[in-house]
Chimera marker file (.cmm) of the C-alpha trace (Angstrom):
<marker_set name="trace">
<marker id="1" x="10.176" y="10.637" z="-0.333" r="1" g="1" b="0" radius="0.5"/>
<marker id="2" x="6.511" y="9.746" z="0.150" r="1" g="1" b="0" radius="0.5"/>
<marker id="3" x="5.144" y="6.626" z="1.873" r="1" g="1" b="0" radius="0.5"/>
<marker id="4" x="1.614" y="5.408" z="1.127" r="1" g="1" b="0" radius="0.5"/>
<marker id="5" x="0.371" y="2.791" z="3.620" r="1" g="1" b="0" radius="0.5"/>
<marker id="6" x="-2.959" y="1.024" z="3.278" r="1" g="1" b="0" radius="0.5"/>
<marker id="7" x="-4.825" y="-1.285" z="5.660" r="1" g="1" b="0" radius="0.5"/>
<marker id="8" x="-5.417" y="-4.593" z="3.852" r="1" g="1" b="0" radius="0.5"/>
<marker id="9" x="-7.002" y="-6.599" z="6.710" r="1" g="1" b="0" radius="0.5"/>
<marker id="10" x="-10.357" y="-6.682" z="4.953" r="1" g="1" b="0" radius="0.5"/>
<marker id="11" x="-12.093" y="-4.095" z="7.113" r="1" g="1" b="0" radius="0.5"/>
<marker id="12" x="-11.967" y="-1.610" z="4.236" r="1" g="1" b="0" radius="0.5"/>
<marker id="13" x="-13.775" y="-3.941" z="1.842" r="1" g="1" b="0" radius="0.5"/>
<marker id="14" x="-12.880" y="-3.271" z="-1.794" r="1" g="1" b="0" radius="0.5"/>
<marker id="15" x="-11.231" y="0.094" z="-1.096" r="1" g="1" b="0" radius="0.5"/>
<marker id="16" x="-7.596" y="-1.150" z="-1.023" r="1" g="1" b="0" radius="0.5"/>
<marker id="17" x="-7.971" y="-2.525" z="-4.563" r="1" g="1" b="0" radius="0.5"/>
<marker id="18" x="-9.494" y="0.757" z="-5.758" r="1" g="1" b="0" radius="0.5"/>
<marker id="19" x="-6.790" y="2.802" z="-4.025" r="1" g="1" b="0" radius="0.5"/>
<marker id="20" x="-3.984" y="0.624" z="-5.403" r="1" g="1" b="0" radius="0.5"/>
<marker id="21" x="-5.401" y="0.838" z="-8.930" r="1" g="1" b="0" radius="0.5"/>
<marker id="22" x="-5.128" y="4.632" z="-8.859" r="1" g="1" b="0" radius="0.5"/>
<marker id="23" x="-1.776" y="5.032" z="-7.102" r="1" g="1" b="0" radius="0.5"/>
<marker id="24" x="0.425" y="4.940" z="-10.235" r="1" g="1" b="0" radius="0.5"/>
<marker id="25" x="-1.210" y="8.222" z="-11.294" r="1" g="1" b="0" radius="0.5"/>
<marker id="26" x="0.116" y="9.751" z="-8.095" r="1" g="1" b="0" radius="0.5"/>
<marker id="27" x="3.583" y="9.887" z="-9.654" r="1" g="1" b="0" radius="0.5"/>
<marker id="28" x="2.449" y="12.480" z="-12.195" r="1" g="1" b="0" radius="0.5"/>
<marker id="29" x="0.454" y="14.580" z="-9.735" r="1" g="1" b="0" radius="0.5"/>
<marker id="30" x="3.032" y="14.250" z="-6.980" r="1" g="1" b="0" radius="0.5"/>
<marker id="31" x="5.815" y="15.559" z="-9.184" r="1" g="1" b="0" radius="0.5"/>
<marker id="32" x="3.660" y="18.587" z="-9.962" r="1" g="1" b="0" radius="0.5"/>
<marker id="33" x="3.390" y="19.487" z="-6.277" r="1" g="1" b="0" radius="0.5"/>
<marker id="34" x="6.400" y="17.836" z="-4.617" r="1" g="1" b="0" radius="0.5"/>
<marker id="35" x="9.040" y="18.106" z="-7.340" r="1" g="1" b="0" radius="0.5"/>
<marker id="36" x="10.602" y="15.983" z="-10.042" r="1" g="1" b="0" radius="0.5"/>
<marker id="37" x="12.719" y="13.988" z="-7.579" r="1" g="1" b="0" radius="0.5"/>
<marker id="38" x="9.631" y="12.451" z="-5.937" r="1" g="1" b="0" radius="0.5"/>
<marker id="39" x="9.951" y="8.780" z="-5.023" r="1" g="1" b="0" radius="0.5"/>
<marker id="40" x="7.143" y="6.727" z="-3.505" r="1" g="1" b="0" radius="0.5"/>
<marker id="41" x="7.160" y="3.653" z="-1.280" r="1" g="1" b="0" radius="0.5"/>
<marker id="42" x="3.964" y="1.613" z="-0.993" r="1" g="1" b="0" radius="0.5"/>
<marker id="43" x="3.109" y="-0.359" z="2.148" r="1" g="1" b="0" radius="0.5"/>
<marker id="44" x="0.345" y="-2.832" z="2.966" r="1" g="1" b="0" radius="0.5"/>
<marker id="45" x="-0.585" y="-3.424" z="6.608" r="1" g="1" b="0" radius="0.5"/>
<marker id="46" x="-2.378" y="-6.665" z="7.398" r="1" g="1" b="0" radius="0.5"/>
<marker id="47" x="-3.176" y="-8.626" z="10.549" r="1" g="1" b="0" radius="0.5"/>
<marker id="48" x="-0.265" y="-10.129" z="12.485" r="1" g="1" b="0" radius="0.5"/>
<marker id="49" x="-2.394" y="-13.021" z="13.742" r="1" g="1" b="0" radius="0.5"/>
<marker id="50" x="-4.095" y="-14.206" z="10.567" r="1" g="1" b="0" radius="0.5"/>
<marker id="51" x="-2.149" y="-12.962" z="7.526" r="1" g="1" b="0" radius="0.5"/>
<marker id="52" x="0.903" y="-14.582" z="5.967" r="1" g="1" b="0" radius="0.5"/>
<marker id="53" x="2.223" y="-11.130" z="5.026" r="1" g="1" b="0" radius="0.5"/>
<marker id="54" x="1.146" y="-8.754" z="7.823" r="1" g="1" b="0" radius="0.5"/>
<marker id="55" x="3.555" y="-5.968" z="6.878" r="1" g="1" b="0" radius="0.5"/>
<marker id="56" x="4.779" y="-5.344" z="3.344" r="1" g="1" b="0" radius="0.5"/>
<marker id="57" x="6.896" y="-2.387" z="2.323" r="1" g="1" b="0" radius="0.5"/>
<marker id="58" x="8.132" y="-1.839" z="-1.212" r="1" g="1" b="0" radius="0.5"/>
<marker id="59" x="11.303" y="0.119" z="-2.004" r="1" g="1" b="0" radius="0.5"/>
<marker id="60" x="11.110" y="3.758" z="-3.042" r="1" g="1" b="0" radius="0.5"/>
<marker id="61" x="10.653" y="4.112" z="-6.780" r="1" g="1" b="0" radius="0.5"/>
<marker id="62" x="9.081" y="6.333" z="-9.421" r="1" g="1" b="0" radius="0.5"/>
<marker id="63" x="7.737" y="6.306" z="-12.960" r="1" g="1" b="0" radius="0.5"/>
<marker id="64" x="6.576" y="3.081" z="-14.538" r="1" g="1" b="0" radius="0.5"/>
<marker id="65" x="8.312" y="1.049" z="-11.822" r="1" g="1" b="0" radius="0.5"/>
<marker id="66" x="5.553" y="2.108" z="-9.384" r="1" g="1" b="0" radius="0.5"/>
<marker id="67" x="3.088" y="-0.229" z="-11.084" r="1" g="1" b="0" radius="0.5"/>
<marker id="68" x="5.512" y="-3.136" z="-10.739" r="1" g="1" b="0" radius="0.5"/>
<marker id="69" x="6.018" y="-2.379" z="-7.049" r="1" g="1" b="0" radius="0.5"/>
<marker id="70" x="2.241" y="-2.324" z="-6.460" r="1" g="1" b="0" radius="0.5"/>
<marker id="71" x="1.823" y="-5.693" z="-8.174" r="1" g="1" b="0" radius="0.5"/>
<marker id="72" x="4.203" y="-7.225" z="-5.633" r="1" g="1" b="0" radius="0.5"/>
<marker id="73" x="1.901" y="-6.400" z="-2.699" r="1" g="1" b="0" radius="0.5"/>
<marker id="74" x="-0.331" y="-9.230" z="-1.490" r="1" g="1" b="0" radius="0.5"/>
<marker id="75" x="-3.807" y="-8.129" z="-0.356" r="1" g="1" b="0" radius="0.5"/>
<marker id="76" x="-4.967" y="-10.990" z="1.862" r="1" g="1" b="0" radius="0.5"/>
<marker id="77" x="-7.957" y="-9.477" z="3.676" r="1" g="1" b="0" radius="0.5"/>
<marker id="78" x="-7.851" y="-12.049" z="6.475" r="1" g="1" b="0" radius="0.5"/>
<marker id="79" x="-8.588" y="-9.642" z="9.334" r="1" g="1" b="0" radius="0.5"/>
<marker id="80" x="-8.398" y="-11.580" z="12.556" r="1" g="1" b="0" radius="0.5"/>
<marker id="81" x="-11.864" y="-10.851" z="13.908" r="1" g="1" b="0" radius="0.5"/>
<marker id="82" x="-10.449" y="-10.361" z="17.395" r="1" g="1" b="0" radius="0.5"/>
<marker id="83" x="-12.074" y="-6.901" z="17.625" r="1" g="1" b="0" radius="0.5"/>
<marker id="84" x="-8.745" y="-5.091" z="17.804" r="1" g="1" b="0" radius="0.5"/>
<marker id="85" x="-5.965" y="-4.036" z="15.475" r="1" g="1" b="0" radius="0.5"/>
<marker id="86" x="-2.583" y="-5.723" z="15.614" r="1" g="1" b="0" radius="0.5"/>
<marker id="87" x="-0.558" y="-2.698" z="14.495" r="1" g="1" b="0" radius="0.5"/>
<marker id="88" x="1.481" y="-2.637" z="17.675" r="1" g="1" b="0" radius="0.5"/>
<link id1="1" id2="2" r="1" g="1" b="0" radius="0.2"/>
<link id1="2" id2="3" r="1" g="1" b="0" radius="0.2"/>
<link id1="3" id2="4" r="1" g="1" b="0" radius="0.2"/>
<link id1="4" id2="5" r="1" g="1" b="0" radius="0.2"/>
<link id1="5" id2="6" r="1" g="1" b="0" radius="0.2"/>
<link id1="6" id2="7" r="1" g="1" b="0" radius="0.2"/>
<link id1="7" id2="8" r="1" g="1" b="0" radius="0.2"/>
<link id1="8" id2="9" r="1" g="1" b="0" radius="0.2"/>
<link id1="9" id2="10" r="1" g="1" b="0" radius="0.2"/>
<link id1="10" id2="11" r="1" g="1" b="0" radius="0.2"/>
<link id1="11" id2="12" r="1" g="1" b="0" radius="0.2"/>
<link id1="12" id2="13" r="1" g="1" b="0" radius="0.2"/>
<link id1="13" id2="14" r="1" g="1" b="0" radius="0.2"/>
<link id1="14" id2="15" r="1" g="1" b="0" radius="0.2"/>
<link id1="15" id2="16" r="1" g="1" b="0" radius="0.2"/>
<link id1="16" id2="17" r="1" g="1" b="0" radius="0.2"/>
<link id1="17" id2="18" r="1" g="1" b="0" radius="0.2"/>
<link id1="18" id2="19" r="1" g="1" b="0" radius="0.2"/>
<link id1="19" id2="20" r="1" g="1" b="0" radius="0.2"/>
<link id1="20" id2="21" r="1" g="1" b="0" radius="0.2"/>
<link id1="21" id2="22" r="1" g="1" b="0" radius="0.2"/>
<link id1="22" id2="23" r="1" g="1" b="0" radius="0.2"/>
<link id1="23" id2="24" r="1" g="1" b="0" radius="0.2"/>
<link id1="24" id2="25" r="1" g="1" b="0" radius="0.2"/>
<link id1="25" id2="26" r="1" g="1" b="0" radius="0.2"/>
<link id1="26" id2="27" r="1" g="1" b="0" radius="0.2"/>
<link id1="27" id2="28" r="1" g="1" b="0" radius="0.2"/>
<link id1="28" id2="29" r="1" g="1" b="0" radius="0.2"/>
<link id1="29" id2="30" r="1" g="1" b="0" radius="0.2"/>
<link id1="30" id2="31" r="1" g="1" b="0" radius="0.2"/>
<link id1="31" id2="32" r="1" g="1" b="0" radius="0.2"/>
<link id1="32" id2="33" r="1" g="1" b="0" radius="0.2"/>
<link id1="33" id2="34" r="1" g="1" b="0" radius="0.2"/>
<link id1="34" id2="35" r="1" g="1" b="0" radius="0.2"/>
<link id1="35" id2="36" r="1" g="1" b="0" radius="0.2"/>
<link id1="36" id2="37" r="1" g="1" b="0" radius="0.2"/>
<link id1="37" id2="38" r="1" g="1" b="0" radius="0.2"/>
<link id1="38" id2="39" r="1" g="1" b="0" radius="0.2"/>
<link id1="39" id2="40" r="1" g="1" b="0" radius="0.2"/>
<link id1="40" id2="41" r="1" g="1" b="0" radius="0.2"/>
<link id1="41" id2="42" r="1" g="1" b="0" radius="0.2"/>
<link id1="42" id2="43" r="1" g="1" b="0" radius="0.2"/>
<link id1="43" id2="44" r="1" g="1" b="0" radius="0.2"/>
<link id1="44" id2="45" r="1" g="1" b="0" radius="0.2"/>
<link id1="45" id2="46" r="1" g="1" b="0" radius="0.2"/>
<link id1="46" id2="47" r="1" g="1" b="0" radius="0.2"/>
<link id1="47" id2="48" r="1" g="1" b="0" radius="0.2"/>
<link id1="48" id2="49" r="1" g="1" b="0" radius="0.2"/>
<link id1="49" id2="50" r="1" g="1" b="0" radius="0.2"/>
<link id1="50" id2="51" r="1" g="1" b="0" radius="0.2"/>
<link id1="51" id2="52" r="1" g="1" b="0" radius="0.2"/>
<link id1="52" id2="53" r="1" g="1" b="0" radius="0.2"/>
<link id1="53" id2="54" r="1" g="1" b="0" radius="0.2"/>
<link id1="54" id2="55" r="1" g="1" b="0" radius="0.2"/>
<link id1="55" id2="56" r="1" g="1" b="0" radius="0.2"/>
<link id1="56" id2="57" r="1" g="1" b="0" radius="0.2"/>
<link id1="57" id2="58" r="1" g="1" b="0" radius="0.2"/>
<link id1="58" id2="59" r="1" g="1" b="0" radius="0.2"/>
<link id1="59" id2="60" r="1" g="1" b="0" radius="0.2"/>
<link id1="60" id2="61" r="1" g="1" b="0" radius="0.2"/>
<link id1="61" id2="62" r="1" g="1" b="0" radius="0.2"/>
<link id1="62" id2="63" r="1" g="1" b="0" radius="0.2"/>
<link id1="63" id2="64" r="1" g="1" b="0" radius="0.2"/>
<link id1="64" id2="65" r="1" g="1" b="0" radius="0.2"/>
<link id1="65" id2="66" r="1" g="1" b="0" radius="0.2"/>
<link id1="66" id2="67" r="1" g="1" b="0" radius="0.2"/>
<link id1="67" id2="68" r="1" g="1" b="0" radius="0.2"/>
<link id1="68" id2="69" r="1" g="1" b="0" radius="0.2"/>
<link id1="69" id2="70" r="1" g="1" b="0" radius="0.2"/>
<link id1="70" id2="71" r="1" g="1" b="0" radius="0.2"/>
<link id1="71" id2="72" r="1" g="1" b="0" radius="0.2"/>
<link id1="72" id2="73" r="1" g="1" b="0" radius="0.2"/>
<link id1="73" id2="74" r="1" g="1" b="0" radius="0.2"/>
<link id1="74" id2="75" r="1" g="1" b="0" radius="0.2"/>
<link id1="75" id2="76" r="1" g="1" b="0" radius="0.2"/>
<link id1="76" id2="77" r="1" g="1" b="0" radius="0.2"/>
<link id1="77" id2="78" r="1" g="1" b="0" radius="0.2"/>
<link id1="78" id2="79" r="1" g="1" b="0" radius="0.2"/>
<link id1="79" id2="80" r="1" g="1" b="0" radius="0.2"/>
<link id1="80" id2="81" r="1" g="1" b="0" radius="0.2"/>
<link id1="81" id2="82" r="1" g="1" b="0" radius="0.2"/>
<link id1="82" id2="83" r="1" g="1" b="0" radius="0.2"/>
<link id1="83" id2="84" r="1" g="1" b="0" radius="0.2"/>
<link id1="84" id2="85" r="1" g="1" b="0" radius="0.2"/>
<link id1="85" id2="86" r="1" g="1" b="0" radius="0.2"/>
<link id1="86" id2="87" r="1" g="1" b="0" radius="0.2"/>
<link id1="87" id2="88" r="1" g="1" b="0" radius="0.2"/>
</marker_set>
């Protein structure tokens, strides 16, 4: 199992969209290095104070289903502006 978590509060600008657009290719490369039984779970971490979906975690999957799982993540980018992270 492999978990890929990305900050989607907005502080990373356009990078989450770029990262998410390339993640389905990870299935092919990951199987090369981690084995054919590789399954990936994608997570999006937002801001607890200003996002509607501050923590999103998709189920482990592989193959073409990875793209579908990525499409279900909501990238809000509403970082709270309180000069601290709300991860805790």
